[in-house]
C-alpha positions in Angstrom: 0.0 0.0 0.0 1.3 3.5 -0.9 2.3 5.2 2.4 3.8 8.4 1.1 5.3 10.2 -1.9 8.0 12.8 -1.6 8.5 15.0 -4.6 11.4 17.3 -5.2 11.7 20.0 -7.8 8.4 19.4 -9.7 8.3 21.9 -12.6 11.5 23.3 -11.1 9.6 24.9 -8.2 7.6 22.6 -6.0 8.6 20.3 -3.2 5.9 18.1 -1.6 5.9 15.4 1.1 2.5 13.7 0.7 1.3 11.3 3.4 -1.5 9.0 2.4 -4.3 7.5 4.5 -3.7 3.7 5.0 -5.8 2.9 8.0 -8.5 0.2 7.8 -11.1 2.8 8.7 -10.4 5.4 6.1 -8.1 4.8 3.1 -8.9 8.1 1.4 -6.8 11.2 0.7 -7.8 14.3 -1.3 -5.2 16.5 -3.0 -6.3 20.0 -3.8 -4.7 23.1 -5.1 -5.1 25.9 -7.7 -4.3 25.1 -11.3 -0.6 24.6 -12.1 0.5 23.0 -8.8 0.7 19.4 -10.2 -2.4 17.6 -8.8 -3.0 15.5 -11.9 0.8 15.1 -12.5 1.1 13.5 -9.1 -1.6 10.9 -10.0 0.1 10.3 -13.3 3.4 9.7 -11.6 1.8 7.1 -9.2 0.0 5.4 -12.1 3.2 5.5 -14.2 5.1 3.5 -11.6 2.4 1.0 -10.7 1.5 0.3 -14.3 5.0 0.6 -15.9 4.0 3.6 -18.0 7.4 5.3 -18.0 6.7 7.9 -20.6 5.2 10.1 -17.9 8.5 10.4 -16.1 9.9 12.1 -19.2 6.9 14.4 -19.7 7.3 16.6 -16.6 10.4 18.1 -15.1 11.3 17.1 -11.5 14.4 16.3 -9.5 13.3 13.2 -7.5 10.3 11.1 -6.6 10.4 8.9 -3.5 7.6 6.3 -3.3 7.2 4.6 0.1 5.2 1.4 -0.6 4.7 -0.8 2.4 8.2 -1.1 3.7 10.0 -0.5 0.4 11.4 2.8 -1.0 11.5 3.3 -4.7 13.4 6.4 -5.9 13.2 7.9 -9.3 15.7 10.7 -10.1 15.6 12.8 -13.2 18.8 14.3 -14.6 19.9 15.7 -18.0 23.0 15.0 -20.1 24.3 16.6 -23.3 27.2 16.4 -25.7 29.8 18.8 -24.5 30.5 19.7 -28.1 26.9 20.5 -29.0 24.4 23.2 -28.1 22.9 22.2 -24.7 19.4 23.1 -25.6 19.5 21.1 -28.9 21.1 18.0 -27.5 20.0 17.7 -23.9 18.7 14.3 -23.0 16.6 13.3 -20.0 17.9 10.4 -17.9 16.1 8.5 -15.2 17.9 6.8 -12.4 15.6 4.4 -10.6 16.5 2.7 -7.3 14.9 0.0 -5.1 15.9 0.9 -1.6 18.2 3.4 0.1 21.5 1.5 0.6 24.4 1.2 -1.7 23.3 -2.4 -2.5 19.9 -1.1 -3.9 19.0 -2.4 -7.3 19.4 0.5 -9.8 18.4 1.2 -13.4 19.4 4.0 -15.8 17.1 4.6 -18.7 16.5 7.3 -21.4 13.4 7.9 -23.4 15.0 6.1 -26.4 15.5 3.0 -24.1 11.7 2.6 -24.0 11.8 1.3 -27.5 14.4 -1.3 -26.7 12.5 -4.6 -26.3 15.5 -6.8 -26.0 15.4 -9.4 -23.2 18.3 -7.8 -21.2 17.5 -4.2 -21.8 17.5 -1.9 -18.8 13.8 -1.2 -19.3 12.8 -4.9 -19.5 14.9 -5.7 -16.4 13.1 -2.9 -14.6 9.7 -4.1 -15.7 10.4 -7.6 -14.5 11.3 -6.3 -11.1 8.3 -4.1 -10.9 6.1 -7.0 -12.1 7.3 -9.1 -9.2 7.0 -6.2 -6.7 3.5 -5.2 -7.8 2.2 -8.7 -8.2 -0.3 -8.1 -5.4 -0.5 -4.3 -5.7 -2.8 -3.1 -8.4 -3.6 0.5 -9.5 -6.3 2.0 -11.7 -6.6 5.6 -12.9 -10.2 6.8 -13.1 -10.1 9.6 -15.6 -13.6 11.0 -15.8 -12.9 12.6 -19.2 -12.0 9.2 -20.6 -15.0 7.6 -19.0 -17.3 10.1 -20.6 -15.6 9.9 -24.0 -16.2 6.1 -23.9 -19.8 6.6 -23.0 -20.8 9.2 -25.7 -23.7 6.9 -26.8 -24.3 5.5 -23.3 -22.9 2.1 -24.4 -20.8 1.8 -21.2 -23.9 2.2 -19.1 -25.7 -0.4 -21.2 -22.7 -2.7 -20.7 -23.0 -2.2 -16.9 -26.6 -3.2 -16.9 -25.4 -6.7 -17.9 -22.7 -6.6 -15.2 -25.3 -5.9 -12.6 -27.6 -8.5 -14.0 -24.9 -11.1 -13.8 -24.1 -10.1 -10.2 -27.7 -10.5 -9.2 -27.8 -14.0 -10.8 -24.6 -15.0 -8.9 -26.7 -14.6 -5.7 -23.6 -14.6 -3.5 -23.2 -12.6 -0.3 -20.5 -10.5 -2.0 -22.5 -9.8 -5.1 -25.6 -8.9 -3.0 -23.5 -6.4 -1.0 -22.2 -4.8 -4.2 -25.7 -4.4 -5.7 -27.1 -3.1 -2.4 -24.3 -0.5 -2.2 -25.0 0.6 -5.8 -28.7 1.0 -5.0 -27.9 2.9 -1.7 -25.4 5.2 -3.4 -27.6 6.1 -6.4 -30.6 6.7 -4.2 -28.5 9.0 -2.1 -27.6 11.0 -5.2 -31.4 11.7 -5.7 -31.7 11.7 -9.5 -34.2 14.3 -10.8 -37.8 13.0 -11.4 -36.7 9.4 -11.9 -36.1 6.3 -9.8 -33.8 3.4 -10.0 -35.1 -0.1 -10.5 -32.9 -3.3 -10.1 -33.9 -6.8 -11.2 -32.1 -9.9 -12.3 -34.0 -9.8 -15.6 -32.5 -6.4 -16.7 -29.8 -5.4 -14.2 -30.8 -1.8 -13.6 -32.8 0.9 -15.3 -34.4 4.2 -14.5 -38.2 5.0 -14.6 -39.7 8.4 -14.8 -41.8 9.7 -12.0 -44.9 10.1 -14.2 -48.3 8.4 -14.3 -47.1 5.9 -16.9 -43.9 5.0 -15.1 -42.0 5.6 -18.4 -38.9 3.5 -18.8 -36.0 5.8 -19.6 -33.0 5.0 -22.0 -29.5 5.6 -20.7 -29.1 8.4 -23.3 -31.9 10.3 -21.6 -29.8 10.8 -18.4 -28.0 14.1 -17.9 -24.2 14.2 -18.4 -23.8 14.6 -14.6 -26.0 11.5 -13.9 -24.1 9.5 -16.5 -20.8 10.6 -15.1 -21.6 9.7 -11.5 -23.2 6.4 -12.5 -20.1 5.4 -14.5 -17.7 6.2 -11.7 -19.8 4.4 -9.1 -20.3 1.3 -11.3 -16.6 1.2 -12.3 -15.4 1.4 -8.7 -17.9 -1.1 -7.3 -17.9 -3.7 -10.0 -14.6 -3.5 -11.9 -11.9 -2.2 -9.5 -10.2 -5.3 -8.0 -10.4 -5.7 -4.2 -7.5 -3.9 -2.5 -6.7 -1.8 -5.5 -5.1 1.7 -5.3 -7.6 3.9 -7.0 -6.5 7.3 -8.5 -9.4 9.6 -9.2 -8.9 12.9 -11.2 -11.4 15.7 -10.6 -14.5 13.7 -9.8 -16.6 16.9 -9.2 -16.9 17.4 -13.0 -20.6 17.8 -13.9 -21.7 17.5 -10.3 -24.0 20.0 -8.6 -22.9 21.2 -5.2 -25.5 19.1 -3.4 -24.0 16.0 -5.1 -20.5 17.1 -4.3 -21.7 17.2 -0.7 -22.6 13.5 -0.9 -19.4 12.4 -2.6 -17.4 11.5 0.5 -20.1 9.3 2.1 -20.6 7.5 -1.2 -16.9 7.0 -1.7 -16.6 5.6 1.9 -19.3 3.0 1.1 -17.2 1.8 -1.9 -13.9 1.9 0.1 -15.4 -0.1 2.9 -16.9 -2.8 0.6 -14.0 -3.1 -1.8 -11.1 -2.4 0.6 -9.5 0.0 -1.9 -7.2 2.9 -1.2 -8.3 6.1 -2.9 -6.2 9.2 -3.8 -8.4 11.9 -5.3 -7.3 15.2 -7.0 -9.9 17.9 -6.9 -10.6 21.6 -7.3 -13.6 21.4 -5.0 -13.3 21.2 -1.2 -17.0 20.5 -1.1 -16.4 16.9 -1.9 -14.7 16.3 1.4 -16.7 18.8 3.4 -15.2 19.9 6.7 -13.0 16.8 7.0 -9.8 18.6 6.3 -7.7 15.8 7.9 -8.4 13.8 4.8 -7.0 16.4 2.5 -3.6 18.0 1.6 -3.5 21.4 -0.1 -0.5 21.8 -2.3 -0.7 25.6 -2.2 -0.4 25.5 1.6 2.5 23.0 1.4 4.4 25.6 -0.7 3.5 28.6 1.5 4.1 27.3 5.0 
């Protein structure tokens, strides 16, 4: 489990020491700040390490990243080299030095962006990937990018797919599947969708019915963008995020009214409790964690203490 992340020299300006919530009672941490302080970049760094997506470490300037995961320290240091006989700006090359541990005996890897295209068995990148595969064998990470979820759902096809997922869970009829479906119902009813109600049944999974005299059945495309957005995020976290996963969520307040933002933390806690996931959330809106400032870290305050 990710305990902390220390960042030095992000964008040449920012130093952060981020401590993450890892207790059994509340594995949630919110990161907030004005634009330009690196909230989303931090999530991308974490995702890049966990999912071996090394391009991200060449995309943003920094001096060092120190990941404390369980009792292991993984360090990534960024430096630049250039040919002494060439113009520095034209020939500068970014180099990553990656270390497992703090001692002189720590495993170390040195890679450049060009090395990412080297697929030979004994390349530095492949050796690094093999070590990370072993290390993260039981540590999974998913990045919930709401913009991507909405792009994939332009014709509501993702929501239609999830009706089948819920239908299958109902037909499994296990204690775990019942708890997942009950949590879905509880969370959606807490959101209070406008002039419609949720129906759940093993014959169709779930659907929405209008609050009119005919109880008109509504298509998924008739839901508002905010309704589709929060449904997708809830369904994804409840039914597709593996138990115990590290979940990174980027700006979940998108398309949410302030009243829905006020329900966000309680709903996320329902999911965290059931799925035993650890959540790190970047946000522009403090409304989504209410007055529970102990769950949040403000990057602006970190830089101005």
